[in-house]
C-alpha positions as MATLAB code, in Angstrom:
seq = 'XXXXXXXXXXXXXXXXXXXXXXXXXXXXXXXXXXXXXXXXXXXXXXXXXXXXXXXXXXXXXXXXXXXXXXXXXXXXXXXXXXXXXXXXXXXXXXXXXXXXXXXXXXXXXXXXXXXXXXXXXXXXXXXXXXXXXXXXXXXXXXXXXXXXXXXXX';
ca = [
      10.197   18.157    6.057;
       6.567   18.123    4.980;
       7.509   18.947    1.370;
       9.998   16.058    1.336;
       7.318   13.663    2.572;
       4.942   14.866   -0.152;
       7.651   14.330   -2.779;
       8.275   10.843   -1.360;
       4.562   10.022   -1.600;
       4.381   11.323   -5.181;
       7.405    9.213   -6.161;
       5.890    6.266   -4.306;
       2.559    6.277   -6.163;
       3.650    7.578   -9.581;
       4.746    4.142  -10.929;
       1.367    2.635  -10.031;
      -0.506    5.471  -11.726;
       1.708    5.164  -14.824;
       1.317    1.378  -14.969;
      -2.461    1.512  -14.511;
      -2.678    4.179  -17.221;
      -0.556    2.108  -19.621;
      -2.236   -1.224  -18.807;
      -5.100   -0.959  -21.361;
      -2.595   -0.157  -24.127;
      -0.189   -3.016  -23.367;
      -0.382   -6.259  -25.382;
      -1.661   -9.350  -23.555;
       1.811  -10.925  -23.570;
       4.799   -8.770  -22.661;
       8.512   -9.566  -22.270;
       8.956  -10.617  -18.658;
      12.598  -11.681  -18.520;
      15.744  -11.050  -20.548;
      18.928  -13.113  -20.472;
      22.490  -11.824  -20.402;
      22.458  -11.486  -24.214;
      19.436   -9.131  -23.986;
      17.087  -11.720  -25.523;
      13.607  -12.470  -24.172;
      13.582  -15.749  -22.249;
      10.053  -15.515  -20.819;
       6.837  -13.833  -21.842;
       4.284  -12.953  -19.207;
       0.907  -11.374  -18.689;
       0.597   -7.618  -18.995;
      -0.495   -7.577  -15.344;
       3.071   -8.456  -14.342;
       3.904   -4.831  -15.084;
       2.213   -4.002  -11.755;
       4.834   -5.875   -9.697;
       7.448   -3.087   -9.606;
       4.900   -0.342   -8.778;
       3.582   -2.406   -5.863;
       7.161   -2.928   -4.702;
       7.735    0.832   -4.977;
       4.746    1.516   -2.724;
       5.913   -1.077   -0.197;
       9.426    0.412   -0.188;
       8.044    3.940    0.196;
       5.895    2.881    3.137;
       8.915    1.151    4.670;
      10.975    4.338    4.374;
       8.161    6.434    5.883;
       7.939    3.949    8.752;
      11.696    4.082    9.268;
      11.545    7.876    9.274;
       8.848    7.795   11.946;
      10.897    5.383   14.071;
      13.994    7.548   13.594;
      12.078   10.621   14.743;
      11.019    8.838   17.942;
      14.478    7.452   18.725;
      16.331   10.705   18.184;
      15.760   12.990   21.135;
      16.640   16.294   19.490;
      16.218   17.330   15.888;
      15.043   15.452   12.856;
      18.425   14.345   11.525;
      17.743   10.631   11.016;
      14.186   11.228    9.830;
      15.488   13.634    7.207;
      18.071   11.185    5.859;
      15.476    8.384    5.686;
      13.149   10.588    3.637;
      15.921   11.731    1.282;
      17.187    8.169    0.803;
      13.634    7.054    0.015;
      13.185    9.834   -2.555;
      16.425    8.982   -4.334;
      15.663    5.251   -4.349;
      12.130    5.782   -5.608;
      13.451    8.015   -8.401;
      15.407    4.992   -9.600;
      12.298    2.777   -9.335;
      10.345    5.341  -11.367;
      12.973    5.292  -14.122;
      12.962    1.495  -14.201;
       9.161    1.352  -14.321;
       9.113    3.753  -17.259;
      11.685    1.669  -19.111;
       9.843   -1.596  -18.449;
       6.553   -0.108  -19.648;
       8.290    1.164  -22.786;
       9.786   -2.240  -23.604;
       6.487   -3.988  -22.837;
       4.432   -1.623  -24.994;
       6.780   -2.075  -27.956;
       7.180   -5.840  -27.364;
      10.941   -5.533  -27.637;
      12.541   -8.951  -27.997;
      16.151   -7.745  -28.000;
      17.175   -4.988  -25.603;
      20.190   -4.197  -27.784;
      17.803   -2.857  -30.435;
      16.248   -0.291  -28.082;
      17.010    3.254  -29.159;
      16.842    4.383  -25.535;
      19.595    2.768  -23.468;
      18.587    2.187  -19.826;
      22.180    2.254  -18.586;
      22.646    5.975  -19.127;
      19.648    7.223  -17.056;
      20.155    4.599  -14.333;
      23.779    5.571  -13.858;
      22.834    9.244  -14.072;
      20.307    8.781  -11.236;
      22.882    6.812   -9.229;
      25.481    9.531   -9.794;
      23.072   12.257   -8.738;
      22.127   10.233   -5.655;
      25.795    9.893   -4.687;
      26.256   13.645   -5.122;
      23.203   14.364   -2.940;
      24.186   11.864   -0.261;
      27.827   13.033   -0.396;
      26.703   16.589    0.354;
      24.301   15.578    3.117;
      26.327   12.993    5.042;
      29.087   15.331    6.350;
      26.394   17.551    7.857;
      24.686   14.719    9.754;
      25.012   14.188   13.463;
      25.798   10.748   14.821;
      22.865    8.401   15.207;
      22.408    4.820   16.257;
      19.443    3.660   14.201;
      20.323    3.601   10.531;
      24.097    3.318   10.764;
      25.141    6.585    9.190;
      27.982    8.295   11.060;
      27.924    6.013   14.051;
      30.715    5.874   16.595;
];
């Protein structure tokens, strides 16, 4: 369990470290919003690239808090705590991929996402597929719990 919490913390803080490292190299104005046609509709400050990493930290702390609550509610074992930690790791892996993509598009000042050589859809769906495989293997082994709604009566 301790290793999983360390991995969660690494995934939680990695986007902030990456964004702070990339911040001096980003242009002052970066693409902040794209429309449905993959065209830039709003330019923003390079400091807006810190929004997703801060959200990642908040989400990671939320999942750690939920894991702690789950551990207190469950009388025997660490079933619910374990699933909260694993769900947090998988979700934060997706946030890390998105942060990397956003930093890439900001650094290159990409005005049309269709022109990007690296398509975001493939890694996002790959991470989602892997997360479904992981959760599909874990969920049948879980005991019933009442806190997070997995395998309830």
